[in-house]
C-alpha positions as CSV (number, residue, x, y, z in Angstrom):
1,M,0.3,29.0,4.5
2,E,-3.3,28.9,3.2
3,S,-2.8,25.5,1.7
4,I,-1.3,24.1,4.9
5,A,-4.2,25.5,6.9
6,L,-6.7,23.8,4.5
7,F,-4.8,20.6,4.8
8,S,-4.7,20.8,8.6
9,I,-8.4,21.4,9.0
10,S,-9.4,18.7,6.5
11,T,-7.1,16.2,8.1
12,F,-8.2,17.1,11.6
13,C,-11.9,16.6,10.7
14,L,-11.3,13.1,9.3
15,I,-9.0,12.2,12.2
16,L,-11.7,13.2,14.7
17,S,-14.4,11.3,12.9
18,A,-12.3,8.2,12.5
19,A,-11.1,8.2,16.1
20,W,-14.7,8.6,17.4
21,M,-15.9,5.7,15.3
22,A,-13.0,3.6,16.3
23,D,-13.6,4.2,20.0
24,R,-17.3,3.3,19.6
25,L,-16.3,0.0,17.9
26,F,-13.6,-1.1,20.3
27,P,-13.8,1.0,23.6
28,R,-11.8,-1.6,25.6
29,Q,-9.5,-3.1,22.9
30,P,-6.7,-0.5,22.2
31,L,-4.9,-2.5,19.5
32,Q,-8.0,-3.1,17.4
33,S,-9.3,0.4,18.1
34,L,-6.0,1.8,16.8
35,L,-6.1,-0.3,13.7
36,S,-9.8,0.6,13.0
37,F,-8.8,4.2,13.5
38,L,-6.1,4.0,10.8
39,V,-8.4,1.9,8.5
40,L,-11.4,4.3,8.8
41,F,-9.2,7.4,8.3
42,L,-7.6,6.0,5.1
43,I,-11.0,4.8,3.8
44,S,-12.6,8.2,4.4
45,T,-9.7,10.1,2.6
46,S,-9.8,7.6,-0.3
47,L,-13.5,7.6,-0.7
48,L,-13.8,11.4,-0.5
49,Q,-11.2,11.9,-3.2
50,L,-12.7,9.2,-5.4
51,L,-16.1,10.9,-5.2
52,L,-14.7,14.4,-5.8
53,G,-12.5,13.1,-8.6
54,G,-15.4,11.4,-10.3
55,M,-17.3,14.6,-10.2
56,G,-14.3,16.6,-11.6
57,I,-13.9,18.8,-8.5
58,L,-10.9,17.3,-6.9
59,N,-9.4,20.5,-5.4
60,P,-8.5,21.8,-1.8
61,V,-11.7,23.7,-1.3
62,A,-14.0,20.9,-2.3
63,V,-12.0,18.4,-0.1
64,L,-12.2,20.8,2.8
65,G,-16.0,21.2,2.5
66,S,-16.6,17.5,2.1
67,S,-14.3,16.7,5.1
68,V,-16.3,19.1,7.3
69,A,-19.6,17.8,6.0
70,F,-18.6,14.1,6.5
71,T,-17.4,14.8,10.1
72,L,-20.6,16.6,11.0
73,G,-22.5,13.6,9.6
74,V,-20.5,11.2,11.7
75,V,-21.0,13.3,14.9
76,C,-24.8,13.5,14.3
77,Y,-24.9,9.8,13.8
78,L,-22.8,8.8,16.8
79,W,-24.1,11.4,19.2
80,K,-25.6,9.6,22.3
81,R,-25.4,6.2,20.6
82,P,-24.0,3.6,23.0
83,N,-20.7,1.8,22.4
84,L,-21.0,-1.6,20.8
85,K,-21.0,-4.5,23.3
86,E,-17.7,-6.2,23.3
87,T,-15.7,-8.6,25.5
88,L,-12.4,-7.6,26.9
89,D,-9.5,-8.6,24.7
90,P,-7.4,-11.1,26.8
91,I,-4.2,-9.4,25.8
92,A,-5.4,-6.2,27.4
93,A,-5.6,-8.0,30.7
94,L,-2.0,-7.4,31.5
95,S,-1.3,-5.5,34.6
96,Q,1.0,-2.4,34.7
97,L,3.8,-4.7,35.7
98,G,3.1,-7.1,32.9
99,I,3.0,-4.3,30.4
100,G,6.3,-2.9,31.8
101,V,8.0,-6.4,31.4
102,T,6.7,-6.8,27.9
103,M,8.0,-3.3,26.9
104,V,11.4,-4.1,28.4
105,V,11.6,-7.3,26.4
106,G,10.4,-5.4,23.3
107,F,13.0,-2.7,23.8
108,F,15.9,-5.2,24.0
109,G,14.5,-7.3,21.2
110,L,14.3,-4.2,18.9
111,L,17.8,-3.0,19.7
112,P,19.3,-4.7,16.6
113,L,16.8,-2.6,14.5
114,R,18.1,0.8,15.7
115,S,19.6,1.5,12.3
116,M,16.2,1.0,10.7
117,L,14.7,3.4,13.2
118,A,17.4,5.9,12.3
119,E,16.5,5.4,8.6
120,A,12.8,5.9,9.4
121,W,13.6,9.2,11.2
122,M,15.6,10.4,8.3
123,Q,12.7,9.6,6.0
124,L,10.5,11.9,8.0
125,R,13.0,14.7,7.4
126,S,13.8,14.0,3.7
127,V,12.1,11.5,1.4
128,H,14.4,8.7,0.4
129,V,15.4,8.2,-3.3
130,L,12.2,7.2,-5.1
131,S,11.9,4.0,-7.1
132,W,12.2,3.8,-10.9
133,D,8.5,3.1,-11.4
134,V,7.5,5.8,-8.8
135,V,9.2,8.6,-10.8
136,S,8.1,7.1,-14.1
137,Y,4.3,6.7,-13.5
138,H,3.1,6.4,-9.9
139,L,3.6,10.0,-8.9
140,P,3.2,11.5,-12.4
141,N,-0.2,9.8,-12.5
142,A,-1.1,11.4,-9.1
143,V,0.0,14.8,-10.4
144,T,-2.1,14.2,-13.5
145,Y,-5.2,13.8,-11.3
146,L,-4.2,16.8,-9.3
147,Q,-3.8,19.0,-12.3
148,A,-7.0,17.8,-14.0
149,Q,-9.0,17.7,-10.7
150,T,-10.3,14.4,-11.9
151,W,-9.3,10.8,-12.2
152,W,-11.1,10.5,-15.5
153,M,-7.8,11.2,-17.3
154,V,-5.4,8.7,-19.0
155,Q,-2.2,10.4,-19.7
156,G,1.4,8.9,-20.1
157,T,2.8,5.5,-20.8
158,Y,1.1,4.0,-17.7
159,G,-1.8,6.4,-17.4
160,H,-4.2,3.4,-17.6
161,Y,-2.9,2.0,-14.3
162,P,-5.5,2.0,-11.4
163,G,-4.9,4.9,-9.1
164,G,-5.8,3.7,-5.6
165,N,-2.3,4.1,-4.4
166,E,-2.0,7.5,-6.0
167,V,-5.2,8.7,-4.3
168,L,-3.6,7.9,-0.9
169,N,-0.5,9.9,-1.8
170,L,-2.7,12.7,-3.3
171,W,-4.2,13.6,0.1
172,S,-1.2,15.7,1.1
173,M,0.1,16.5,-2.5
174,L,-3.3,18.1,-3.3
175,F,-2.8,20.8,-0.7
176,I,1.1,21.1,-0.4
177,R,2.0,20.3,-4.0
178,S,5.1,18.5,-3.1
179,E,6.2,15.0,-1.9
180,A,7.0,16.3,1.5
181,L,4.6,14.0,3.4
182,L,5.0,10.9,1.4
183,G,7.6,9.5,3.7
184,L,5.3,9.7,6.6
185,T,2.5,8.2,4.5
186,T,4.6,5.2,3.6
187,I,5.8,4.6,7.2
188,A,2.2,4.9,8.5
189,L,1.1,2.2,6.0
190,F,4.0,0.1,7.0
191,L,3.3,0.4,10.8
192,G,-0.4,-0.1,10.1
193,S,0.5,-3.4,8.3
194,V,2.6,-4.5,11.3
195,L,-0.3,-3.6,13.7
196,A,-2.8,-5.5,11.5
197,S,-0.5,-8.5,11.6
198,V,-0.3,-8.3,15.4
199,V,-4.1,-8.0,15.7
200,I,-4.7,-11.0,13.4
201,L,-2.1,-13.0,15.4
202,N,-3.9,-12.4,18.6
203,L,-7.3,-13.2,17.0
204,V,-6.3,-16.7,15.8
205,V,-3.3,-18.1,17.7
206,P,-4.5,-20.1,20.9
207,I,-2.0,-18.8,23.5
208,R,-4.0,-18.8,26.7
209,S,-1.7,-16.6,28.8
210,P,-1.9,-12.9,28.0
211,F,1.7,-12.4,29.1
212,W,3.0,-15.1,26.8
213,R,0.8,-13.8,24.1
214,G,2.3,-10.3,24.5
215,I,5.9,-11.7,24.4
216,A,5.0,-13.8,21.3
217,S,3.6,-10.5,19.7
218,V,6.8,-8.7,20.4
219,M,9.0,-11.4,19.1
220,F,6.9,-11.7,16.0
221,V,7.3,-8.0,15.3
222,G,11.0,-8.1,15.8
223,V,11.5,-11.0,13.5
224,L,9.1,-9.7,10.9
225,V,10.7,-6.2,10.5
226,S,14.1,-7.8,10.5
227,I,13.4,-9.5,7.1
228,P,15.1,-7.3,4.5
229,E,12.3,-7.8,1.9
230,F,9.7,-6.7,4.5
231,Q,11.8,-3.9,5.9
232,N,12.3,-2.4,2.5
233,L,8.6,-1.7,2.3
234,A,9.0,1.1,4.9
235,F,11.3,3.0,2.6
236,D,9.9,2.3,-0.8
237,V,8.1,5.6,-0.9
238,G,5.3,6.1,-3.4
239,R,5.1,2.5,-4.6
240,N,1.9,0.5,-4.2
241,D,3.4,-2.6,-2.6
242,V,3.0,-1.4,1.1
243,T,-0.5,-0.1,0.2
244,M,-1.5,-3.6,-1.2
245,L,0.0,-5.2,1.9
246,F,-2.0,-3.0,4.3
247,W,-5.4,-3.5,2.5
248,E,-4.8,-7.3,2.1
249,L,-4.2,-7.5,5.9
250,V,-7.2,-5.4,6.6
251,V,-9.4,-7.6,4.4
252,V,-8.3,-10.7,6.5
253,W,-9.0,-8.8,9.7
254,T,-12.5,-7.6,8.7
255,F,-13.3,-11.0,7.3
256,L,-12.3,-12.7,10.6
257,R,-14.5,-10.2,12.5
258,S,-17.5,-11.0,10.1
259,K,-17.2,-14.6,11.0
260,T,-17.1,-14.2,14.7
261,R,-19.6,-11.4,15.5
262,T,-22.0,-10.0,12.9
263,D,-21.9,-10.2,9.2
264,Q,-22.2,-6.4,9.0
265,W,-18.4,-6.5,9.0
266,A,-18.7,-8.1,5.6
267,I,-19.5,-4.6,4.1
268,L,-16.2,-3.4,5.4
269,T,-14.6,-6.4,3.8
270,G,-16.1,-5.4,0.5
271,I,-15.0,-1.8,0.9
272,T,-11.4,-2.7,1.6
273,L,-11.4,-5.2,-1.3
274,G,-12.6,-2.4,-3.5
275,L,-9.7,-0.2,-2.4
276,L,-7.4,-3.3,-3.0
277,I,-8.5,-3.9,-6.6
278,G,-8.4,-0.1,-7.2
279,T,-4.7,-0.2,-6.2
280,K,-3.4,-2.9,-8.4
281,P,-5.1,-5.2,-11.0
282,N,-3.9,-8.4,-9.2
283,G,-6.3,-7.5,-6.4
284,L,-8.9,-9.2,-8.5
285,Y,-7.4,-12.5,-7.6
286,F,-7.8,-11.7,-3.9
287,L,-11.4,-10.6,-4.6
288,L,-12.2,-13.9,-6.3
289,G,-10.5,-15.9,-3.5
290,M,-12.5,-13.9,-0.8
291,L,-15.8,-14.6,-2.6
292,L,-15.1,-18.3,-2.5
293,L,-14.0,-18.2,1.1
294,N,-17.1,-16.3,2.3
295,I,-19.4,-18.9,0.6
296,A,-17.4,-21.8,1.9
297,I,-17.1,-20.7,5.6
298,P,-20.2,-20.1,7.8
299,N,-20.3,-17.6,10.6
300,S,-19.1,-19.4,13.8
301,E,-21.8,-17.7,16.0
302,L,-24.8,-17.4,13.6
303,D,-26.8,-20.0,11.8
304,E,-25.9,-19.2,8.2
305,P,-27.3,-21.4,5.5
306,I,-25.6,-21.5,2.1
307,A,-28.2,-19.2,0.5
308,T,-27.5,-16.5,3.1
309,R,-23.8,-16.7,2.6
310,I,-24.2,-16.4,-1.2
311,R,-26.5,-13.3,-0.7
312,T,-23.9,-11.8,1.7
313,T,-21.1,-12.5,-0.8
314,L,-22.9,-10.8,-3.6
315,L,-24.5,-7.8,-1.9
316,K,-22.0,-7.0,0.9
317,I,-18.7,-8.0,-0.5
318,L,-18.8,-8.1,-4.4
319,L,-21.1,-5.1,-4.9
320,P,-19.2,-2.6,-2.7
321,S,-15.8,-3.8,-4.0
322,L,-16.9,-3.3,-7.7
323,I,-18.4,0.1,-7.0
324,I,-15.3,1.4,-5.3
325,G,-12.5,-0.3,-7.2
326,G,-14.2,-0.9,-10.6
327,G,-14.3,2.7,-11.6
328,W,-10.7,2.7,-12.8
329,Y,-11.3,-0.1,-15.2
330,V,-14.6,1.4,-16.4
331,R,-12.6,4.6,-17.0
332,N,-10.1,2.7,-19.2
333,L,-12.9,1.0,-21.2
334,I,-14.5,4.4,-21.9
335,L,-11.5,6.5,-22.6
336,I,-9.1,4.0,-24.4
337,G,-11.5,1.2,-25.3
338,K,-9.6,-1.5,-23.3
339,L,-8.5,-2.4,-19.8
340,T,-4.8,-2.1,-20.6
341,P,-2.5,-1.8,-23.6
342,A,-2.0,-5.3,-25.0
343,A,1.8,-4.8,-25.8
344,Q,2.6,-3.8,-22.2
345,L,0.6,-6.6,-20.7
346,K,2.2,-9.2,-22.9
347,A,5.8,-8.1,-22.1
348,A,5.1,-8.2,-18.4
349,A,3.1,-11.5,-18.6
350,D,6.1,-13.2,-20.1
351,L,7.9,-12.5,-16.8
352,S,5.2,-14.1,-14.6
353,I,6.3,-17.0,-12.5
354,V,3.9,-19.3,-14.2
355,Q,5.5,-18.5,-17.6
356,S,9.0,-18.9,-16.2
357,L,8.7,-22.3,-14.5
358,S,11.2,-23.8,-16.9
359,N,13.7,-21.0,-16.4
360,P,16.6,-22.2,-14.1
361,A,17.1,-18.6,-12.9
362,L,13.8,-18.8,-11.1
363,Y,15.1,-21.4,-8.7
364,T,18.2,-19.5,-7.6
365,L,18.5,-20.1,-3.8
366,N,17.9,-16.6,-2.5
367,S,15.6,-15.2,0.2
368,P,12.6,-14.4,-2.0
369,F,12.6,-18.0,-3.3
370,I,13.0,-19.5,0.2
371,I,10.2,-17.3,1.6
372,L,7.9,-18.3,-1.2
373,A,8.7,-22.0,-1.0
374,F,8.4,-22.2,2.8
375,A,5.1,-20.2,2.8
376,T,3.6,-22.5,0.2
377,V,4.6,-25.8,2.0
378,L,3.5,-24.5,5.4
379,S,0.1,-23.1,4.3
380,F,-0.7,-26.2,2.3
381,S,0.3,-28.5,5.2
382,I,-2.0,-26.6,7.6
383,L,-5.0,-26.8,5.3
384,T,-4.3,-30.5,4.7
385,T,-4.1,-31.2,8.4
386,A,-7.4,-29.3,8.8
387,V,-9.0,-31.7,6.4
388,A,-7.4,-34.8,7.9
389,F,-8.4,-34.0,11.5
390,R,-11.7,-32.6,12.8
391,P,-11.3,-28.8,12.7
392,I,-12.4,-26.4,15.3
393,D,-15.3,-24.3,14.0
394,R,-14.4,-21.2,16.0
395,I,-12.0,-18.4,15.1
396,D,-11.1,-16.7,18.3
397,R,-8.5,-18.7,20.2
398,P,-10.4,-21.8,21.5
399,P,-8.5,-23.9,24.1
400,L,-6.7,-26.9,22.6
401,P,-7.8,-30.0,24.4
402,Q,-5.3,-32.8,24.3
403,S,-7.6,-35.1,22.5
404,S,-7.7,-32.7,19.5
405,R,-4.2,-31.5,19.6
406,F,-4.0,-31.3,15.8
407,A,-7.4,-29.8,15.1
408,I,-6.8,-26.5,13.3
409,P,-8.9,-23.5,14.5
410,L,-11.0,-21.9,11.8
411,G,-9.1,-18.7,12.0
412,L,-5.9,-20.5,11.1
413,Q,-7.6,-22.2,8.3
414,I,-8.7,-18.8,6.9
415,I,-5.3,-17.1,7.0
416,A,-3.6,-20.3,5.6
417,A,-6.1,-20.2,2.7
418,W,-5.5,-16.4,2.3
419,N,-1.8,-17.1,2.2
420,L,-2.3,-19.6,-0.6
421,I,-4.5,-17.1,-2.6
422,A,-1.7,-14.5,-2.2
423,I,0.9,-17.1,-3.5
424,I,-1.3,-18.0,-6.5
425,A,-1.8,-14.3,-7.2
426,M,1.9,-13.8,-7.2
427,I,2.6,-16.8,-9.5
428,V,0.2,-15.5,-12.2
429,T,0.9,-11.7,-11.7
430,P,2.8,-10.2,-14.7
431,S,6.5,-9.5,-13.8
432,G,6.3,-11.7,-10.7
433,A,9.5,-13.5,-11.8
434,G,11.5,-10.4,-12.6
435,Y,11.4,-7.0,-14.1
436,L,11.8,-5.4,-17.5
437,A,14.9,-3.1,-18.1
438,G,14.2,-1.6,-21.4
439,A,14.3,-4.4,-23.9
440,G,16.1,-6.7,-21.4
441,K,14.9,-8.8,-18.6
442,A,16.2,-9.4,-15.1
443,F,15.0,-12.5,-13.1
444,L,14.4,-12.2,-9.4
445,I,11.2,-13.3,-7.7
446,Q,9.3,-10.1,-6.7
447,I,8.1,-11.1,-3.3
448,R,7.0,-7.6,-2.7
449,Y,4.0,-8.2,-5.0
450,S,2.6,-10.5,-2.4
451,A,4.4,-9.3,0.7
452,I,1.5,-10.5,2.9
453,V,3.0,-14.0,2.8
454,M,5.7,-12.8,5.2
455,P,3.5,-11.8,8.1
456,I,0.9,-14.5,7.5
457,T,3.6,-17.2,7.3
458,G,5.0,-15.8,10.6
459,I,1.6,-16.1,12.3
460,L,1.4,-19.7,11.1
461,V,4.8,-20.4,12.6
462,I,3.8,-18.8,15.9
463,Y,0.7,-21.1,15.9
464,I,2.8,-24.3,15.4
465,L,5.1,-23.1,18.3
466,S,2.2,-22.4,20.5
467,V,0.9,-26.0,20.0
468,L,4.3,-27.5,20.7
469,L,4.8,-25.3,23.8
470,D,1.2,-25.5,25.0
471,R,2.1,-26.9,28.4
472,V,4.8,-24.3,29.0
473,L,2.6,-21.4,27.9
474,Q,-0.3,-22.2,30.3
475,P,-1.2,-19.7,33.0
476,T,0.6,-20.3,36.2
477,S,0.5,-18.8,39.7
478,W,3.7,-16.7,39.1
479,L,2.0,-15.0,36.1
480,N,-0.9,-13.7,38.2
481,R,0.9,-10.6,39.2
482,L,1.7,-9.8,35.5
483,E,-1.9,-10.6,34.2
484,R,-4.2,-9.3,37.0
485,R,-5.8,-6.1,35.9
486,R,-8.4,-4.3,38.0
487,V,-9.4,-1.4,35.7
488,P,-10.4,-2.2,32.1
489,P,-8.2,-0.5,29.5
490,Q,-9.7,2.5,27.6
491,S,-9.1,2.9,23.9
492,K,-9.5,6.7,24.2
493,K,-6.0,7.1,25.6
494,T,-4.4,5.1,22.8
495,L,-6.3,7.0,20.2
496,A,-5.4,10.3,21.6
497,I,-1.7,9.4,21.7
498,A,-1.8,8.1,18.2
499,A,-3.6,11.2,16.8
500,G,-1.2,13.5,18.7
501,T,1.8,11.6,17.4
502,L,0.5,11.8,13.8
503,A,-0.1,15.6,14.1
504,F,3.4,16.1,15.6
505,L,5.2,14.1,13.0
506,T,3.2,15.9,10.2
507,A,4.1,19.3,11.5
508,A,7.7,18.2,12.0
509,Q,8.0,16.9,8.5
510,L,6.4,20.0,7.0
511,A,8.7,22.3,8.9
512,S,12.0,20.4,8.2
513,Y,11.4,19.1,4.6
514,R,13.4,20.7,1.9
515,T,12.6,20.0,-1.8
516,P,15.6,18.4,-3.4
517,E,17.3,19.9,-6.4
518,G,17.1,17.8,-9.6
519,L,15.8,14.2,-9.3
520,P,18.0,12.4,-6.7
521,G,19.1,9.0,-7.9
522,Y,18.2,9.7,-11.6
523,D,20.4,12.7,-12.6
524,G,22.8,10.1,-14.0
525,I,20.0,9.2,-16.5
526,F,21.1,5.5,-17.0
527,F,19.3,2.5,-15.4
528,P,19.9,1.7,-12.6
529,M,22.2,4.7,-11.8
530,G,24.7,6.4,-14.2
531,Q,28.1,7.6,-13.1
532,Q,28.0,11.0,-14.9
533,E,25.3,13.4,-13.9
534,S,23.1,15.6,-16.1
535,N,21.7,18.9,-14.9
536,V,18.6,18.7,-17.1
537,Y,16.2,18.2,-14.2
538,R,17.7,21.0,-12.2
539,W,17.7,23.3,-15.2
540,V,14.1,22.5,-16.0
541,Q,13.0,23.1,-12.4
542,K,14.7,26.5,-12.3
543,N,13.8,27.7,-15.8
544,I,10.5,26.2,-16.9
545,Q,7.2,26.8,-15.2
546,A,3.5,26.5,-16.2
547,S,4.5,24.8,-19.5
548,T,3.9,21.6,-21.4
549,I,7.0,19.4,-21.9
550,Y,7.3,16.5,-24.3
551,A,9.9,14.2,-22.7
552,I,11.6,11.3,-24.4
553,G,13.6,9.0,-22.2
554,L,13.4,11.2,-19.1
555,R,11.6,10.5,-15.8
556,P,8.4,12.6,-15.9
557,Y,8.4,13.4,-12.2
558,G,11.7,15.3,-12.4
559,L,10.2,17.7,-15.0
560,L,7.0,18.8,-13.2
561,G,8.6,22.0,-11.8
562,D,7.8,24.0,-8.7
563,R,4.4,23.1,-7.2
564,F,3.8,20.8,-10.1
565,S,3.1,23.7,-12.5
566,N,4.4,21.8,-15.6
567,R,2.5,19.2,-17.6
568,V,4.5,16.4,-19.0
569,I,3.9,14.2,-22.0
570,D,6.2,11.2,-21.6
571,R,7.8,8.6,-23.7
572,L,9.8,6.6,-21.2
573,G,12.4,5.3,-23.6
574,T,14.4,6.9,-26.4
575,S,15.1,3.7,-28.3
576,G,12.9,3.4,-31.4
577,W,11.7,7.0,-31.2
578,T,11.4,8.7,-34.6
579,W,10.8,12.4,-35.5
580,A,7.6,11.4,-37.3
581,E,6.3,10.2,-34.0
582,G,7.6,13.5,-32.4
583,E,6.0,15.7,-35.1
584,L,2.6,14.1,-34.4
585,V,2.9,14.8,-30.7
586,V,4.0,18.4,-31.3
587,A,1.1,19.0,-33.7
588,T,-1.6,17.5,-31.6
589,Q,-0.5,18.1,-28.0
590,K,1.2,21.4,-28.7
591,P,4.1,21.2,-26.1
592,N,6.1,24.3,-25.3
593,F,9.4,22.3,-24.9
594,V,10.8,19.0,-26.1
595,A,13.4,17.3,-23.9
596,V,15.4,14.2,-25.1
597,C,18.0,12.2,-23.3
598,V,20.3,9.2,-24.0
599,D,18.1,6.0,-23.7
600,P,18.4,4.9,-20.0
601,F,18.6,1.2,-20.9
602,D,20.5,0.7,-24.2
603,R,22.3,4.1,-24.2
604,S,21.3,4.8,-27.8
605,I,21.1,8.3,-29.1
606,P,18.6,9.4,-31.8
607,L,21.2,11.6,-33.6
608,D,19.3,11.9,-36.9
609,E,16.1,13.1,-35.2
610,L,18.1,15.6,-33.0
611,K,19.9,16.9,-36.1
612,K,16.6,17.5,-37.8
613,M,15.2,19.4,-34.8
614,A,18.5,21.5,-34.4
615,G,18.5,22.3,-38.1
616,D,14.9,23.6,-38.2
617,G,15.3,27.0,-36.4
618,S,11.8,28.1,-37.4
619,K,10.3,25.4,-35.2
620,F,12.8,24.7,-32.5
621,N,15.3,26.7,-30.5
622,L,18.1,24.9,-28.5
623,V,17.8,26.1,-24.9
624,Y,19.8,23.4,-23.0
625,Q,22.4,20.8,-23.8
626,D,24.8,18.5,-21.9
627,D,26.4,15.1,-22.7
628,L,23.2,13.2,-21.7
629,A,20.3,15.4,-22.5
630,I,19.0,18.2,-24.7
631,V,16.0,20.6,-24.5
632,F,14.4,22.5,-27.3
633,R,11.8,25.3,-27.1
634,V,9.0,25.0,-29.5
635,V,8.7,28.2,-31.5
636,P,5.1,29.5,-31.2
637,K,3.4,29.9,-34.6
């Protein structure tokens, strides 16, 4: 109960400060206020943990103290400060009747997705089966930081991986010491990505009628979440794909804001880019693309010479992003002398799209290939049109005069360029064309690596439809009843509802969650799923606590024990393992147990090595054995 109390107080403090800042930024724009609330909350949790982890005091008490101090600082700063001046968002001009009609349309439009909603509710009660890479290194890395109270620690096969995603997951794990709230975290990031997509849509698409803009937003959401590749992101708990998607969309949003109001938003662009590159190395491609975009595109309302844009790019975008996201790469250089193990990088690089262009399997007509091809053609066509015709140099929904029907607004040019940057990043990203399965390879375009192409391409399609239907979508007399609003909307109500819903779902998941026995989906040992189950994970969870386990072939996350009390030294595959390698680990790392399983990929068994261990009773005692796994206790000297 004490840990839950600490978690609740820390979270409440940051929710309060984020909501207050969001209301000051957008007091009359509920959607943008809600998005800024989520962004500010996630930024504050991430930065606090990065700071404390860098100092080696990443523990619940330090997090609580820093959360309270941060909130008091925000309160003192915002006290009696006026709200920022803003114009009323046109989509907020809908009357109560207009809002009601839009909600009815949305209800019937989302009816086909009721099975997805049922799955989401189930995930709030019991986390879905975790992905192979999540139980192999994403969550084990998070637990490593939790146990060491610092992120200056490289442990495990993929310990060098940047941990921005793990820091997000760590917020609840640090206090509760279980994955109980990871389902809610993933759904929140997914819904935040959908919200960011809608906000960007309404910033850049020139639909003049608020009612039709609302209908377009509802249809856009319905189609977007119906795409299986996008829908899967809501249930891929612990992976970094939905985290990358969220930060990529937020980068676009903050960049659009920086080009329409004040360049102070550029600092927020730099911060979110830092969190992006700290989540996955291919975020560096997005950073490079954003630097070029900021230099090339002037502010639509300020007189910005090229020298000013270069200075803004270096000081407000590049510098914050490197300070926040570069720490993971500096850590690797200091601790292991290189950014990443060369052998791992080469194996994955061979599966990049750019390295696989001559492979016929890449061009199999499936949904990832169709999405990628369509997004490429559409984005390139829009940018080409912008060059061929005189572009509109404003971002925020200018009217489309008939004389310049094909002129592309600046906002559309920006998101089309961002889409191409995402596509290029995906083409050169290792494992973009498939994935490794032990020594084997499977070819399937990993659209999840640049999932942002799905919402951005959808926005571009909505733009084209708005141009074609411009006459139909103009405001008319019968729309007056739907669009006339006497009282300006207030963001406070939206923020209060969002914060209350978040608190309720958090409490509900904590109350209903039951830690599963074993490692669901992986008790069969083999990849992707074995038919015969081993009880090794269940046995370890019940019988081994506060110990160090040397695991060969097993998934580390299943061996961490109750409240993550065990430390795991992992070798993710059994194939090629020798006892000489094992003796070195036992001598240097001094584990209490050695656990070995049949290789998950080629199903090989290191019989000679196991016979040596079983025959040396002075060093090892057999404590568990089944057809797929075996566990030895290391005899203390």
